[in-house]
MIVEXFI-749909 format. One record per residue: residue number from 1; residue in three letters; x, y, z of N, C-alpha, C in turn. Coordinates in nm, 3 decimals. Example, Ala and Ser with C-alpha at 12.3 -4.5 7.8 and 13.67 -1.06 7.14 Angstrom:
2
[rec 1; ala; [1.319; -0.569; 0.780]; [1.230; -0.450; 0.780]; [1.320; -0.330; 0.780]]
[rec 2; ser; [1.285; -0.225; 0.708]; [1.367; -0.106; 0.714]; [1.290; 0.003; 0.787]]
This chain:
89
[rec 1; unk; [4.147; 25.273; -5.743]; [4.224; 25.161; -5.690]; [4.262; 25.070; -5.806]]
[rec 2; unk; [4.386; 25.033; -5.811]; [4.437; 24.942; -5.913]; [4.408; 24.799; -5.871]]
[rec 3; unk; [4.334; 24.725; -5.952]; [4.299; 24.587; -5.918]; [4.400; 24.494; -5.982]]
[rec 4; unk; [4.463; 24.412; -5.899]; [4.556; 24.311; -5.947]; [4.482; 24.179; -5.957]]
[rec 5; unk; [4.537; 24.089; -6.038]; [4.481; 23.956; -6.051]; [4.586; 23.853; -6.016]]
[rec 6; unk; [4.542; 23.747; -5.948]; [4.631; 23.637; -5.914]; [4.654; 23.548; -6.034]]
[rec 7; unk; [4.730; 23.443; -6.015]; [4.766; 23.354; -6.125]; [4.646; 23.284; -6.186]]
[rec 8; unk; [4.538; 23.269; -6.109]; [4.420; 23.203; -6.164]; [4.312; 23.303; -6.203]]
[rec 9; unk; [4.347; 23.430; -6.211]; [4.254; 23.533; -6.256]; [4.171; 23.595; -6.145]]
[rec 10; unk; [4.187; 23.550; -6.021]; [4.109; 23.603; -5.910]; [4.146; 23.748; -5.884]]
[rec 11; unk; [4.048; 23.829; -5.844]; [4.074; 23.969; -5.813]; [4.141; 23.980; -5.678]]
[rec 12; unk; [4.247; 24.057; -5.674]; [4.318; 24.085; -5.550]; [4.301; 24.234; -5.524]]
[rec 13; unk; [4.220; 24.267; -5.424]; [4.179; 24.406; -5.406]; [4.283; 24.495; -5.340]]
[rec 14; unk; [4.373; 24.439; -5.261]; [4.479; 24.521; -5.203]; [4.601; 24.434; -5.178]]
[rec 15; unk; [4.710; 24.499; -5.145]; [4.836; 24.425; -5.130]; [4.832; 24.325; -5.016]]
[rec 16; unk; [4.744; 24.344; -4.918]; [4.733; 24.248; -4.808]; [4.676; 24.115; -4.857]]
[rec 17; unk; [4.599; 24.120; -4.966]; [4.542; 23.998; -5.024]; [4.645; 23.916; -5.099]]
[rec 18; unk; [4.750; 23.980; -5.146]; [4.847; 23.915; -5.233]; [4.952; 23.839; -5.152]]
[rec 19; unk; [4.960; 23.709; -5.177]; [5.060; 23.623; -5.115]; [5.138; 23.554; -5.226]]
[rec 20; unk; [5.255; 23.504; -5.193]; [5.337; 23.431; -5.289]; [5.361; 23.290; -5.239]]
[rec 21; unk; [5.352; 23.194; -5.330]; [5.390; 23.057; -5.300]; [5.534; 23.040; -5.346]]
[rec 22; unk; [5.622; 23.005; -5.251]; [5.765; 22.999; -5.275]; [5.812; 22.854; -5.273]]
[rec 23; unk; [5.891; 22.816; -5.373]; [5.956; 22.685; -5.379]; [6.097; 22.700; -5.326]]
[rec 24; unk; [6.135; 22.610; -5.233]; [6.268; 22.614; -5.173]; [6.353; 22.499; -5.224]]
[rec 25; unk; [6.481; 22.527; -5.243]; [6.575; 22.421; -5.278]; [6.600; 22.338; -5.152]]
[rec 26; unk; [6.591; 22.208; -5.165]; [6.615; 22.120; -5.052]; [6.678; 21.991; -5.101]]
[rec 27; unk; [6.715; 21.906; -5.010]; [6.781; 21.781; -5.045]; [6.685; 21.663; -5.055]]
[rec 28; unk; [6.554; 21.688; -5.047]; [6.459; 21.577; -5.044]; [6.413; 21.532; -5.182]]
[rec 29; unk; [6.423; 21.618; -5.282]; [6.375; 21.579; -5.415]; [6.466; 21.637; -5.523]]
[rec 30; unk; [6.479; 21.564; -5.634]; [6.565; 21.612; -5.742]; [6.488; 21.708; -5.832]]
[rec 31; unk; [6.560; 21.772; -5.920]; [6.500; 21.877; -6.004]; [6.395; 21.821; -6.100]]
[rec 32; unk; [6.416; 21.700; -6.151]; [6.318; 21.641; -6.242]; [6.185; 21.618; -6.171]]
[rec 33; unk; [6.191; 21.573; -6.046]; [6.068; 21.550; -5.969]; [5.999; 21.684; -5.939]]
[rec 34; unk; [6.076; 21.787; -5.910]; [6.017; 21.918; -5.885]; [5.948; 21.972; -6.009]]
[rec 35; unk; [6.010; 21.955; -6.125]; [5.952; 22.002; -6.251]; [5.819; 21.931; -6.276]]
[rec 36; unk; [5.818; 21.800; -6.264]; [5.695; 21.723; -6.285]; [5.587; 21.764; -6.185]]
[rec 37; unk; [5.627; 21.785; -6.061]; [5.531; 21.823; -5.957]; [5.473; 21.962; -5.983]]
[rec 38; unk; [5.556; 22.055; -6.028]; [5.507; 22.189; -6.062]; [5.403; 22.183; -6.173]]
[rec 39; unk; [5.428; 22.101; -6.274]; [5.332; 22.085; -6.383]; [5.202; 22.026; -6.329]]
[rec 40; unk; [5.213; 21.920; -6.248]; [5.095; 21.851; -6.195]; [5.013; 21.937; -6.099]]
[rec 41; unk; [5.080; 22.002; -6.005]; [5.009; 22.076; -5.900]; [4.959; 22.211; -5.950]]
[rec 42; unk; [5.042; 22.284; -6.022]; [5.010; 22.421; -6.060]; [4.946; 22.433; -6.197]]
[rec 43; unk; [4.948; 22.324; -6.273]; [4.892; 22.326; -6.409]; [4.958; 22.432; -6.495]]
[rec 44; unk; [5.092; 22.438; -6.487]; [5.168; 22.531; -6.570]; [5.249; 22.451; -6.671]]
[rec 45; unk; [5.304; 22.521; -6.768]; [5.380; 22.453; -6.873]; [5.510; 22.394; -6.820]]
[rec 46; unk; [5.562; 22.298; -6.893]; [5.689; 22.239; -6.853]; [5.801; 22.343; -6.858]]
[rec 47; unk; [5.796; 22.431; -6.957]; [5.897; 22.536; -6.969]; [5.896; 22.626; -6.846]]
[rec 48; unk; [5.778; 22.670; -6.802]; [5.768; 22.753; -6.682]; [5.816; 22.676; -6.559]]
[rec 49; unk; [5.781; 22.548; -6.553]; [5.823; 22.464; -6.440]; [5.974; 22.449; -6.434]]
[rec 50; unk; [6.036; 22.433; -6.548]; [6.182; 22.422; -6.554]; [6.246; 22.551; -6.503]]
[rec 51; unk; [6.194; 22.665; -6.547]; [6.249; 22.794; -6.504]; [6.238; 22.812; -6.353]]
[rec 52; unk; [6.123; 22.777; -6.295]; [6.104; 22.790; -6.151]; [6.198; 22.697; -6.076]]
[rec 53; unk; [6.205; 22.572; -6.120]; [6.291; 22.473; -6.052]; [6.438; 22.515; -6.059]]
[rec 54; unk; [6.482; 22.563; -6.176]; [6.621; 22.609; -6.189]; [6.649; 22.731; -6.102]]
[rec 55; unk; [6.554; 22.824; -6.099]; [6.572; 22.942; -6.014]; [6.586; 22.902; -5.867]]
[rec 56; unk; [6.504; 22.806; -5.824]; [6.514; 22.763; -5.683]; [6.648; 22.694; -5.658]]
[rec 57; unk; [6.698; 22.621; -5.755]; [6.827; 22.553; -5.741]; [6.941; 22.654; -5.733]]
[rec 58; unk; [6.936; 22.755; -5.819]; [7.045; 22.853; -5.825]; [7.039; 22.957; -5.714]]
[rec 59; unk; [6.918; 22.999; -5.676]; [6.902; 23.108; -5.579]; [6.861; 23.060; -5.440]]
[rec 60; unk; [6.826; 22.933; -5.426]; [6.780; 22.882; -5.298]; [6.630; 22.881; -5.283]]
[rec 61; unk; [6.562; 22.968; -5.359]; [6.416; 22.973; -5.358]; [6.368; 23.042; -5.485]]
[rec 62; unk; [6.239; 23.021; -5.516]; [6.181; 23.085; -5.634]; [6.030; 23.100; -5.614]]
[rec 63; unk; [5.975; 23.211; -5.663]; [5.831; 23.232; -5.657]; [5.765; 23.141; -5.759]]
[rec 64; unk; [5.667; 23.063; -5.712]; [5.590; 22.979; -5.803]; [5.475; 23.060; -5.861]]
[rec 65; unk; [5.397; 23.124; -5.775]; [5.281; 23.200; -5.818]; [5.238; 23.295; -5.709]]
[rec 66; unk; [5.144; 23.383; -5.740]; [5.084; 23.473; -5.643]; [4.934; 23.449; -5.641]]
[rec 67; unk; [4.871; 23.486; -5.532]; [4.726; 23.472; -5.521]; [4.681; 23.492; -5.378]]
[rec 68; unk; [4.555; 23.463; -5.355]; [4.500; 23.470; -5.220]; [4.543; 23.346; -5.142]]
[rec 69; unk; [4.555; 23.365; -5.013]; [4.601; 23.257; -4.925]; [4.520; 23.130; -4.943]]
[rec 70; unk; [4.388; 23.143; -4.950]; [4.301; 23.025; -4.960]; [4.331; 22.940; -5.083]]
[rec 71; unk; [4.366; 23.003; -5.192]; [4.397; 22.924; -5.313]; [4.539; 22.867; -5.307]]
[rec 72; unk; [4.631; 22.941; -5.245]; [4.769; 22.894; -5.238]; [4.787; 22.780; -5.139]]
[rec 73; unk; [4.707; 22.777; -5.034]; [4.722; 22.673; -4.932]; [4.691; 22.535; -4.991]]
[rec 74; unk; [4.601; 22.528; -5.086]; [4.569; 22.401; -5.152]; [4.691; 22.348; -5.228]]
[rec 75; unk; [4.758; 22.437; -5.299]; [4.879; 22.398; -5.371]; [4.989; 22.359; -5.274]]
[rec 76; unk; [5.004; 22.435; -5.167]; [5.108; 22.404; -5.070]; [5.087; 22.265; -5.010]]
[rec 77; unk; [4.964; 22.230; -4.980]; [4.935; 22.097; -4.925]; [4.970; 21.987; -5.025]]
[rec 78; unk; [4.944; 22.012; -5.152]; [4.978; 21.914; -5.256]; [5.129; 21.895; -5.264]]
[rec 79; unk; [5.205; 22.003; -5.253]; [5.351; 21.993; -5.252]; [5.401; 21.921; -5.127]]
[rec 80; unk; [5.337; 21.947; -5.013]; [5.375; 21.879; -4.889]; [5.359; 21.728; -4.901]]
[rec 81; unk; [5.253; 21.684; -4.968]; [5.232; 21.540; -4.989]; [5.345; 21.479; -5.071]]
[rec 82; unk; [5.407; 21.561; -5.155]; [5.518; 21.515; -5.239]; [5.653; 21.539; -5.171]]
[rec 83; unk; [5.649; 21.588; -5.047]; [5.770; 21.618; -4.968]; [5.856; 21.727; -5.032]]
[rec 84; unk; [5.791; 21.823; -5.098]; [5.859; 21.937; -5.158]; [5.833; 22.058; -5.069]]
[rec 85; unk; [5.940; 22.129; -5.034]; [5.930; 22.240; -4.941]; [5.882; 22.366; -5.010]]
[rec 86; unk; [5.767; 22.418; -4.963]; [5.713; 22.546; -5.010]; [5.666; 22.625; -4.889]]
[rec 87; unk; [5.659; 22.756; -4.906]; [5.602; 22.844; -4.804]; [5.511; 22.945; -4.871]]
[rec 88; unk; [5.422; 23.002; -4.792]; [5.338; 23.112; -4.839]; [5.382; 23.236; -4.764]]
[rec 89; unk; [5.418; 23.337; -4.840]; [5.469; 23.462; -4.778]; [5.393; 23.581; -4.829]]
């Protein structure tokens, strides 16, 4: 069995364990606020945050990270507090 790892290094034993946190383009926050929020919530670099925010702007949505549902729900709640639209898929 091929073991995958999530963004925080957690072992993901099968594809059912793997979820994606998706950032959606919306009218509630500007791109600068999304970039800052991505850095704050996900602890990723500003460069990575810019790429994700731009992808969501251009494509309508962008994958932020992958992982187990339990770890992604914490990030999603933090984005909800900032009124940024995300989903776990």
